[in-house]
N, C-alpha and C positions, 0 to 999 in steps of 0.2 A: 277500769278508771271510772272515779265518779262523774265527771264528765268530760266534756271533749276540749277542755281548757290545757293548753300543752305548751311549756315555754321550751323552746329549741336552744343548742348549744350557743352560749357566747361568753366572750372572755372576760375574767378579771384577775388580775394580779393576785392578790391578798388571800389566803385561807378564810380569816375572818371574814375578811367583809366579801370574800366571794359566798360563804355561808349564809351571812346574814339576807344580803342581797335576793337569793334565793329563796330563802326561807321566807322571806315576808311576801313574796309570788303565790309560795304555798299556803302563808295564810292569809293570801287573799282570796283562794278558792282553786288556786289552778291545781289540777289532778296530777300533772307529771312536769316538774321540771330538771333540765339536764345542765350538767357544767359545759364548758366550753369540750373541744376536742381534744384528747390525750395522745397524745404520742406512745408508741408502744416501744421504740428502741432508741439508743441513744443516737443513730445515727437519721433518726426521725423528729430533730429537734429542728421548732421552729423560732427560736428565738432568732429576732427582737418580737416577733409576732406573740400577742397573749394568746398561749396555748396551757393545756394543763398536760401533765404527762402520770403515767402510770409503770415507774421502771424496779420501785421499790417501797420499802416497809415507809418511809419518811412519807411517799407519796401519797400511799393509803391513809395515813394517817391525819395527812393535810386535807383531802377528800373526805374522809369521816365526817369530819365537821361539819362540811355542806347537806350529807344523806342524812347524818342526825338531825339537823335543825329541818331541811323538807318533813324527813319522816314525824318529827312534832305535830305538823299539822297537818297530817293523812294523806300527804301527798307521794308519787313515787319520784324517786332520785333516778335518772337517767344519766348516762355518757356515753361518746362516744370514741371511738377506740381509732386510731389514726396512725398511717405511716405514711408522710409526707414525700417518699422517694426523690423524685430528681428535682424536687421544688423545696426542700429544706433547705435552708442557711446553716443550719448546724453551728451559729453564733455562738451559744453556750457550751458545747461538747467539742466544736473543733474535730469530729467527726466526717470523715469524707460522705455526703450526701453518694445514696446507692439507689440502683434503679434497674428495670430490667434490659434496660439499654444504655448506652454513653450518650443518646441523645440529650441534648440539652435541654434545661425547663424552656419552656416558652411564657413560665408568670415571670422566672427570675434569671432575668437574662445574663448573669455572671458566675451562673451554677451549673457546670455539666457534670453529673452523674460518675459516679464509678458502676460499670455494667456488673452486676451480681453474676458472682460465680456460685457454683451450689455450696459451698459452705456457709454464705451470705443466706441465701435461700433460705436453708435450715434454720439458720439462727434467728432470722426474722419469724421466719413460722414459731419457733420457739420462743420468743418473743411477743407474737400476739398469745399466745395461749397463755404467757405469765402474764400480760396483763388481764385477762379475763378473769384468771385467778384471784387476783390482785381488785381489781372491780368487785369481785364477789368478797372480798374481806373487806372491803371498805363501805358495804352497804347497798350497793348499786342494786334496783330494782331491773332495770330496762338499760343493756349493754346491745350497742351497736357495732356493730363489724364491719 
């Protein structure tokens, strides 16, 4: 990195607003600018909280806007891959929250997740790999897992 100025993940709902807002930081000299955390699976949906997601090529298209604008100013683009586990309300996808056990969330008192079975574990592992590949195709330089 060209300096130690590093903009950590934070949320914005609109792709063009997200891209311009983060590009402004890069233009101002920040060495690395991150998008908000990105859900890797349908059962990691954080809606109504503001987060990004990396589920498919549509998400890549939206996040590539931010990467391209940040790169125009010489900064690195970063993303934090995320699975909410027992804490995800899944209000958009309506998939049940899943976690290693069925213990309820200490952050979201109305969420009791489904305990993951072997098939769930394998699927979520594959979702992480897929999200990392999608992050690469979107143009991210830094990927946190």
